[in-house]
PASE-8723 format. One record per residue (C-alpha): residue in one letter; x, y, z. Coordinates in steps of 0.001 Angstrom, whole numbers, padded with zeros to 6 digits, always signed. Example, Ala and Ser with C-alpha at 12.3 -4.5 7.8 and 13.67 -1.06 7.14 Angstrom:
% PASE-8723
A+012300-004500+007800S+013670-001060+007140
//
This chain:
% PASE-8723
X+000381+000120+000222X+002265+002630+000788X+004739+001938-002582X+001164+003008-004276X+000622+005205-002046X+003934+006874-002859X+003532+005855-006618X+000478+008138-007043X+002040+010761-005269X+004716+010928-007803X+002598+011192-010557X+001175+013897-009844X+004039+015591-008819X+004767+015033-012514X+001605+016489-013285X+002445+019714-011372X+005286+019590-013012X+004187+019373-016525X+001291+022337-015893X-000059+025365-017652X-001227+028331-017146X-003728+028880-017981X-005586+032288-017948X-010016+033619-019334X-010106+037396-021091X-013388+038933-020778X-013395+042140-023797X-015411+043908-025822X-015614+042399-029126X-015884+044638-032615X-016190+042978-035961X-015934+045258-038705X-017463+043676-042748X-016593+046090-045146X-016819+048664-043323X-019368+048242-040682X-018691+047486-037312X-020761+046046-035059X-021437+047191-031350X-019418+045609-028560X-019801+042464-027209X-018199+040395-024433X-016292+037754-025316X-014574+035219-023259X-010762+034024-024460X-007828+031872-023076X-004920+032357-022896X-002500+029171-021983X+000828+029880-021168X+003062+027125-021723X+006384+025448-019963X+008714+026539-022881X+007479+029823-022960X+005186+030387-026346X+000727+030312-025576X-002740+029202-027072X-004918+031444-028551X-008555+029672-028161X-011136+032349-028904X-014190+029813-029102X-016921+029289-030573X-016961+032538-032720X-019934+033874-034819X-020233+037172-036955X-023053+039366-036588X-025473+041995-039223X-028300+042780-037319X-030474+040178-036388X-028247+038024-038564X-025459+035656-037053X-023720+033595-038796X-021812+030672-036172X-018407+030453-038097X-016791+027859-035006X-013324+028313-033458X-010156+030154-033427X-007309+028522-032633X-003845+029611-032658X-001222+026835-030844X+002848+027134-029808X+003076+031683-029957X+006001+033041-029476X+005622+035834-026708X+008504+038596-026383X+008125+040439-023950X+009674+044607-023972X+008992+046303-021183X+007421+046063-017146X+005116+042907-017869X+003120+043098-021326X+003631+040251-023430X+003210+040727-026661X+002023+038301-030101X+001635+037648-033418X+000502+034809-035572X+001517+034983-039842X-000529+032085-041676X-003470+030430-042050X-005649+028550-040467X-008463+025756-040623X-011125+027030-038863X-013197+024539-036924X-016797+023884-035911X-017408+025193-032706X-018665+023834-029220X-022267+025221-028597X-024611+022379-029213X-027523+024435-030043X-025968+025061-033771X-026306+022552-036449X-023890+023789-039070X-020163+025930-038486X-019269+028410-042175X-015201+028261-040407X-015052+024047-041371X-016406+024797-044755X-013756+027453-046055X-010725+025704-045506X-006953+027511-045149X-007434+030723-044054X-005263+033393-044161X-005469+035008-040578X-003527+037673-039780X-002727+038034-035500X-001583+040384-033674X-001876+041088-030028X-000490+041892-026156X-001558+040990-022239X-000617+041610-018577X-001485+039123-016403X-005392+041614-016532X-006329+042504-019900X-005901+041519-024145X-006010+043530-026836X-005827+040694-029857X-006188+042303-033997X-007003+039361-035744X-007347+039882-040144X-009097+036665-042370X-009193+036971-045358X-012047+035794-047250X-012162+037259-050049X-011594+033821-051946X-014847+032630-050404X-016853+035913-049307X-015500+038681-051028X-014434+039977-047679X-011772+040714-045343X-013173+039991-041988X-010855+042254-039108X-011899+042267-035675X-010679+043579-032581X-010672+041851-029204X-009831+045088-026235X-008675+048462-026208X-005054+049190-027678X-005086+051549-023776X-002041+049671-021893X-000650+051995-020094X+002907+053410-021033X+005913+052748-019452X+008238+055356-017755X+011722+056533-018130X+013586+059007-016373X+016722+060040-017115X+019299+062560-017512X+018789+064595-020709X+021824+066947-022144X+021525+068794-025873X+023933+070195-027216X+023431+073176-030415X+026669+074177-031684X+029176+072700-029480X+027760+073657-026405X+025082+071343-024334X+023510+071854-022129X+023027+070211-018186X+021539+067731-017342X+018389+067397-016942X+015940+064858-015312X+013419+064148-018205X+010824+061514-018183X+010046+059249-021449X+007070+057454-022746X+007393+054196-024411X+004698+052309-024882X+004812+048658-026188X+002563+047615-029149X+000825+044701-030048X+003419+042811-032597X+006167+043592-030636X+006663+047530-031693X+006962+050347-029810X+005860+054395-029873X+007954+056841-027785X+006989+059840-026390X+009448+063139-025809X+007011+065052-024722X+006816+069285-023852X+010136+068549-025427X+012334+072648-025075X+015743+073854-026467X+017480+075603-023027X+020466+078243-023739X+021644+080152-020472X+017964+081375-018363X+016425+081315-022293X+014030+078287-023312X+012291+077742-026164X+009375+075704-026521X+010135+072658-029514X+007037+070308-028776X+006555+066240-028215X+008602+064186-030262X+006300+061185-031138X+007892+057702-033233X+004866+054889-033585X+005585+051542-034658X+009273+051121-034717X+010606+047848-034541X+012961+046526-032075X+015768+043869-031976X+017754+042490-029094X+021704+042472-029716X+024011+040775-028248X+024071+041659-024632X+020173+040644-024608X+019308+044492-024597X+016747+046496-026637X+017237+048283-029290X+015553+050208-032358X+016263+053252-035111X+014501+055406-036730X+015805+057965-039745X+012601+060318-041530X+011496+062934-041197X+008342+064053-038509X+006860+067573-037973X+007091+068040-034089X+003542+068567-032306X+002636+070997-030077X+003190+069979-026783X-000068+070255-023575X+001601+072560-021073X-001114+074907-021043X+001760+077362-019973X+003021+077548-022914X+002373+080305-025449X+003830+079322-028723X+005732+075728-029713X+008362+075481-032007X+008003+072282-034151X+004689+072607-035571X+005788+075822-037587X+008560+073957-038475X+007086+071985-040435X+008449+068351-042118X+011992+068059-040349X+014549+065160-040368X+015515+063055-037649X+017404+060206-036884X+017528+058439-033626X+018917+054854-032000X+018435+053913-028849X+018679+051502-026459X+016495+049876-022986X+015734+047644-020836X+012934+047313-017996X+014563+049652-016364X+016764+051557-018088X+016753+053901-021251X+019781+055398-023328X+018384+057491-026698X+020515+059929-028998X+018747+062119-031603X+019605+064089-034177X+017683+067464-035070X+017976+068633-038961X+017195+072525-038663X+020193+073610-040730X+017440+074897-043144X+015633+076700-040416X+017307+077124-037925X+021268+076893-039362X+022475+074831-036586X+021619+070618-036250X+020421+069806-032028X+021668+066929-030506X+020329+064769-027683X+021293+061835-025887X+019252+060961-023417X+019936+058520-020490X+023501+056747-020527X+025147+054179-022612X+026426+052337-019260X+024536+048857-019391X+024923+045799-017116X+026144+043118-019302X+023519+039646-019697X+025180+036619-020414X+023598+033167-021071X+023985+030052-018709X+023225+027211-021242X+022590+023435-019696X+023000+020637-021741X+021452+017456-019847X+022672+013581-022425X+022991+015979-025230X+019380+018155-024432X+019204+022082-023885X+016919+021778-021169X+017566+024923-019919X+018951+028547-020866X+018732+031657-018125X+020295+034798-019474X+021889+035782-016029X+023270+039800-015129X+027468+039902-014996X+028025+038400-011527X+025361+037040-010363X+025179+033263-008893X+024180+030478-011540X+021551+027889-010159X+021391+024505-012528X+017941+023586-012592X+016381+020415-010561X+016803+017144-012655X+014043+014569-012633X+015765+011133-010715X+016901+007596-011979X+016591+005216-010398X+020365+003595-009777X+021850+007765-010603X+022924+010299-009349X+022921+013884-012150X+025908+015754-012701X+027163+019178-013762X+030515+018563-015018X+031326+022209-015701X+029489+024379-013426X+030879+027756-012316X+030367+029543-009200X+029270+032971-011257X+028731+033940-014467X+031207+036263-015923X+031378+034736-019666X+028578+032791-021804X+028477+029315-020333X+027487+026051-021629X+027512+023739-018628X+026947+019884-019844X+025820+017102-017377X+025066+014130-017252X+024069+010606-015076X+026468+009081-013985X+025626+005835-012551X+025865+005143-008357X+028202+002729-006826X+027073+000035-003910X+028965-002536-002286X+028789-006040-002545X+029501-007565+001225X+030266-011383+001303X+029973-011704+005995X+031139-014615+007486X+029038-014160+010765X+028902-010497+012051X+031945-010261+010255X+032752-009135+006405X+035314-011158+004843X+035328-009727+001212X+034026-005811-000283X+033716-004460-003611X+032350-001152-004682X+029841-001829-008094X+028543+000763-010227X+024149+000403-010661X+023851-001804-013928X+026911-003155-014099X+027634-007160-013253X+028356-008320-009684X+031535-009472-008918X+032504-013421-009328X+031894-014607-005638X+035539-015400-003996X+035714-018541-002599X+036765-018975+001688X+037994-021954+003467X+036408-022229+007073X+039428-023211+009821X+038361-026515+012310X+039487-025773+015797X+039611-029585+016770X+036978-030291+018084X+034535-029327+014912X+035514-029377+011561X+033720-026467+009306X+032484-026993+005857X+031721-023754+003751X+028702-024374+001054X+028336-021651-000473X+026677-017666+000110X+023736-016619+001116X+021481-013787-000442X+019117-012979-002950X+020255-013677-007330X+021041-010816-009265X+022464-010962-012910X+023140-007057-012851X+024409-004586-009988X+021232-002915-008687X+020077+000322-006648X+020990-000623-003620X+024078-002556-001072X+023746-007017-000820X+024638-008538+001094X+025607-012289+000710X+026316-014957+004534X+028004-017515+004052X+027049-021183+004408X+029025-023064+006507X+028490-026511+007838X+030149-028152+011404X+030640-031614+012471X+032072-032639+015247X+034943-034394+015250X+034340-036998+018871X+037716-035201+020760X+036387-035078+024470X+039591-032239+025357X+043390-030541+024183X+045933-032147+025732X+049506-029672+025761X+051602-031995+027495X+051901-035750+028892X+049369-037063+029274X+048519-040695+031376X+047290-043870+030844X+046025-045665+028318X+047502-044497+025324X+046471-045409+021996X+046982-043699+017728X+043197-043725+015809X+045151-046854+014879X+044385-048698+017830X+048050-048993+018749X+049795-048191+022135X+052594-045111+022107X+054875-044147+024596X+055633-040866+023427X+052591-038109+022277X+053844-035791+019159X+050429-033294+017924X+048089-035316+016909X+044759-037358+018079X+044473-039794+020165X+042570-042106+022009X+043492-041840+025897X+041517-044391+028468X+038368-044779+025973X+038439-040953+024563X+040162-039017+021604X+042196-036553+022507X+044510-033850+020908X+047799-032928+021770X+048499-029753+020680
//
């Protein structure tokens, strides 16, 4: 019973270890067909966070509604979607491929449109936090229904991430004093960002020239080798007026289209941006803006490879402790990492494998260990040793073998064998160590005058002489 309970508990723990996190979101869903949109209706979707870092997206029993007419479509299920996280707890995901829309689970529906359409091109972009979800879906039904269906779930008004860094403006090689400045970074569905430097002003001594808002949208983001996100922009923009009500006039809108080049790097808690604003045509100068500094901490990746397979990757700050992942237990083996450093100082690959445990094979005579062997799990047991017992004169001892369980290979525990010894009485009733008086004969019955070492019959009793 105890063994059965342990097996059940082990299976339950394994089930928990591989469990997936499921989240349910209820958001307003709006469907647009040929420019006409439905009224928002509360719709529930499910997002499953898989153990490999991807997600599954499930919009079930989806229907097209136009006035009082309803067309049941089916289930839109997308699995294994990669997820990126740029700022805070906001995660983005995307999909661009053809799918087959499966029939729904609503038993009151007699016919679902989706399965009859075959492969349907679908483009989706989404982002989510623990409490909110926003998704835009374009379903291309031009080949079947002559239209593209646009589905919007939730609203794209997630709060921006705020970074406060020192801002320095350089004009004609003269730089302002660093001034703490807050900028907003919005993470969009699909993995791009919006950059917002609002109420930007040029300061020279005590003179201040309000410029306006520098807003750059849908900037692609890429990872550099240190795991820092990088983004860039090189085009002309119109600087819009700021929101500071105390400012009467903003310079930016009067400049028209202004060439602007920007490069940026960021982590979750640090931002560095350089901006060159080309105002040669209007003010005869190029304005250089630097926000933050480029002294980012270095990150390295620790890759754990077990039995030839990558089981874990960890992105760690330089100097962080490296903690190896827990490996599943295997009977008769101990898992060992070969080259596990205490701290990370470079990209590191740590290799590990299961090593057979060494168990003991004991051969005992009584309570005393006669022979002892160390044998690796699964290896053949050594040949049993020979043993010759010593007789004590009163008994003749005969070794008849070793007693214990029989194994062809070493089990996952120590093994003990005990000698089987048969004792046969010799009939000797005493031991003499000197002159013996009386009738003394050898074992053949011949009278003996002087005894040497051996067994004799003295007055009818066997005696051993040492």
